[in-house]
C-alpha positions as CSV (number, residue, x, y, z in Angstrom):
1,T,-17.7,21.9,27.3
2,F,-19.0,25.2,28.2
3,Y,-22.1,25.2,30.9
4,F,-24.4,28.5,31.8
5,I,-27.4,29.0,33.6
6,V,-30.0,31.1,31.9
7,A,-33.5,32.1,32.5
8,T,-36.1,31.6,29.6
9,G,-37.7,34.0,27.4
10,L,-34.3,36.2,27.1
11,K,-31.6,37.0,24.4
12,Y,-28.0,36.3,25.5
13,T,-24.7,37.1,23.9
14,V,-21.7,34.7,24.0
15,G,-18.2,35.2,22.8
16,L,-15.5,32.8,23.0
17,T,-11.8,34.0,23.7
18,S,-10.1,31.4,21.3
19,T,-11.2,30.1,18.0
20,N,-14.9,28.9,17.6
21,P,-15.4,25.1,17.6
22,Q,-16.3,23.4,14.4
23,N,-19.3,21.8,16.1
24,M,-21.4,23.0,18.8
25,H,-24.3,21.6,20.5
26,I,-26.6,23.9,22.5
27,Y,-29.2,22.4,24.8
28,L,-31.9,23.9,27.0
29,L,-32.1,21.1,29.9
30,N,-35.2,20.9,31.8
31,A,-37.1,23.5,29.7
32,A,-40.8,23.1,28.8
33,P,-41.4,22.8,24.8
34,N,-42.9,26.2,24.8
35,Q,-39.4,27.6,26.8
36,A,-36.9,29.3,24.7
37,I,-33.7,31.8,24.7
38,V,-32.3,33.5,21.5
39,I,-28.4,32.9,21.7
40,A,-26.2,35.4,19.6
41,I,-22.7,33.9,19.1
42,I,-20.1,35.9,17.9
43,Y,-18.1,34.7,14.9
44,T,-15.4,37.1,13.7
45,N,-14.6,35.0,10.9
46,P,-17.3,35.0,8.3
47,Q,-18.1,31.5,6.9
48,R,-21.3,29.5,6.0
49,L,-22.6,28.1,9.4
50,D,-25.4,25.6,9.1
51,I,-27.8,24.6,12.0
52,F,-29.4,21.2,12.3
53,V,-32.2,20.3,14.7
54,D,-32.5,16.6,15.4
55,S,-30.4,16.1,12.0
56,E,-32.7,18.2,9.9
57,Y,-30.9,21.3,8.3
58,I,-32.6,24.6,9.3
59,T,-32.7,27.4,6.7
60,P,-31.6,30.7,7.9
61,T,-34.5,33.5,8.2
62,N,-32.9,35.0,5.1
63,G,-32.6,31.7,3.1
64,Y,-34.4,30.7,0.3
65,Y,-34.1,27.8,-2.3
66,E,-33.7,28.8,-6.3
67,D,-33.6,26.1,-8.8
68,G,-32.1,23.8,-5.8
69,N,-29.8,26.0,-4.6
70,L,-29.6,28.1,-1.2
71,R,-29.7,32.2,-1.8
72,Y,-29.7,34.6,0.7
73,Q,-32.0,37.8,0.9
74,R,-30.5,41.2,1.5
75,G,-32.1,43.4,3.8
76,N,-31.9,44.9,7.4
77,D,-31.0,42.9,10.2
78,D,-34.3,43.3,12.3
79,E,-36.1,41.6,9.3
80,F,-34.2,38.3,10.0
81,I,-33.3,38.1,13.5
82,P,-35.2,35.5,15.2
83,T,-37.7,36.0,18.3
84,I,-38.5,34.2,21.4
85,S,-41.6,33.0,19.6
86,D,-39.9,31.4,16.5
87,S,-39.5,27.6,16.4
88,H,-36.3,26.0,18.0
89,G,-33.6,26.2,15.6
90,T,-34.8,29.3,13.7
91,N,-31.3,31.1,12.8
92,Y,-29.6,34.1,11.0
93,Y,-26.2,35.0,10.6
94,S,-25.6,39.0,10.8
95,R,-22.6,40.1,8.8
96,A,-22.9,43.6,10.3
97,S,-22.7,42.5,14.0
98,K,-20.9,39.3,13.0
99,K,-23.2,37.4,15.2
100,L,-25.0,33.9,14.7
101,Y,-28.6,34.3,16.2
102,I,-30.5,31.0,17.5
103,V,-33.7,30.2,19.1
């Protein structure tokens, strides 16, 4: 369990000193539905990272479906990194910075 206190409306970067967990639950306790943060979690081992909100899979911002298969657009990170105004669960993994961005 990892607890931290944050202010809403800001971006944070988290780096874990050991192997990243296979499953992680992120909650913003006592926040209004319109309050959010963007958290960037460092993942040095590139792998597919799936984000779910209330058991619903959230497609990454650079993801799209073609013939029923998930595909990824290439482009500049700035095009895909989520912002505070995006909906909860919006996500993007940057291979360049090795960070998973989640609202």
